[in-house]
N, C-alpha and C positions, 0 to 999 in steps of 0.2 A: 639487591641486598635485602630489601624488605621481605621478599619471598623466602630467601635463604633463612633469615632469622625466624620467620614464622614456621617453616618446615622443621627447623632444628628444635624450636620450643615445643611444638606439637609432638614431635618424635620423642623428646626427652620426658615430657609428662606422661605420654602413653607408655613408654618403656618403664618408667619409675612405677606407674600404677600396676602394670602387669607383674613386675618383680615383687612389689609389696603384696599383691594378691597371692603370690606363691610362697609367702612366708610360712615356714613349717609349723610354727607355734599357733595352732588354731584354737579358737574358743568353741565350746559346744553350742549347737543350734539344732532346733527341730528340723527334721528332714524336709518338711514341706516348704521351708524357707528358700531352699535352693531353686526349685522351679519358679517360685514367686519372684525371687530376685532376678532370675533370668528374664522373665516376662517384663518386669519393670525396667531392667537394663536396656532391652530392645526399645521399649517405648521412649525412655528418656534420652537414650543415645540418639535416636532418630530426631527427637525434638531439639536436642543440642545442635546436631548437624544442620537441621532445617533453619534454626534461628541464626546460626553463625555463618553458614556458607550458602544457603539458598535464598532466604528471605531478604538479606541485604545483598546488594550487587557485588558478587565475588570479585570480579575484575577490578573495579575501582577501589574496593576496600582492601583487598589483599595482594593483588597482582601488579597494579600500576604503581609507578613512583608517586610520591606525595600522599595526599590523603583524599578519601572520598568526600564529596561535598553534599551528598544527598542524605538528609535526615529521614529515617524511616520511623514512622509513628503509627503504623498499622500492624495488624496481625499480632504476633507475639510481642512486638515492641509497643503495642497498646496495653498489653498486660502489665509489663513493668519496663523500666528504661533499660534494664540489663537482664533479659530473660535467660541468657546463657548461664548466669550464676544459679538460677533456680534449677535448670536442667542438670547442670554439673553436680549440684548438691544431691539430687535424686539419683544420678548415676553412681555416686559414691555410696549412698544408702543401699542401692541395689547390689553393689559389689560387696558391701559389708554383710548383707543377707546371704550372699553366695559364698564368700570366703572370709568368715568372721575371724579376725585376729586383732589383738591390741595394737599391733604395728599398723595395720590398715586403718583402724579407727583414728589413731594419732596422726597418721599421714593425711587422712581425709580432712581432719579438723584444721591442720596447718595449711594444707593447700586451699581449703575453702576460705580461711581467714586471709590468705594472700590474694585470692581472687576478689574478695570483697574490698580489700585495700586498693587493689588495681582498678576496679570500677569506680570506687570513690574518688580516686585521683582523676580518672577520666571525666567523671561527672562534674567535678568541681573546677578542674584546671583546664582540661583540653577541649572537651566538647562545647562549652560555651563560646570558645574562640573559633572553633571549626564551623559551627552551625549557628547562623544569626538568630534563628527562631528557637534555639534550645531552651531558653528561659521559659517560653510558653509550654514547651513539651514537659519541662520539669514541673510546672504547675498542674498540668493535666494528668500526668502519668506517674504512678508511684515508683519509688527508687527500686526496691527489691521485692516488696511484699504486695501482691495483688489485692485489690479491694473489689467490691461488688461492681462498681462503675467500670473499672479497668477490665474485669473479666468480661463484662458485656461488650465493651469496645473491642476487645480481642476477638470474641466470637462473631461479632458483626462485621469485622474487617478481614478475618482470616478465610472466610468462605470464598470459594472461587466465584468470581463474577461471571454470570452467564450472559453473554451478549445476545440480544434478540436478533433473530434472523429476519431480514427484510424480504 
């Protein structure tokens, strides 16, 4: 059931985003913004997929019944407690650069506000009950806006660890 809801939700937001991007009423934009937006889209879509589906254990988080019990506080989760919100914000900025329309701007603002409300509820109500050490994570890691310390922590923990050969 959990998988089905996740697939349906992901499918609906992807479909809605594609349809809004194809809104005929476009705003004017300089030509160079299209390739710039495309490059940013690839970068931030990869970061979004990495943070949400690779960095945290996919099977226990999304596929199995119940909830995952492992708190991830390294990599992009050392940057902010909800890095997916940052990456999704920049995905929408990229799409606006590529397909500028008032409809897309309005949709992006609404969807981002809903995402922030969603993670706020998770952060205040659910995660403290799911993860015993979450209060420490909240003290160490910014909610949505990275700071100098969290950027350093992210860079120090995201690098692949090379194991010495014996």
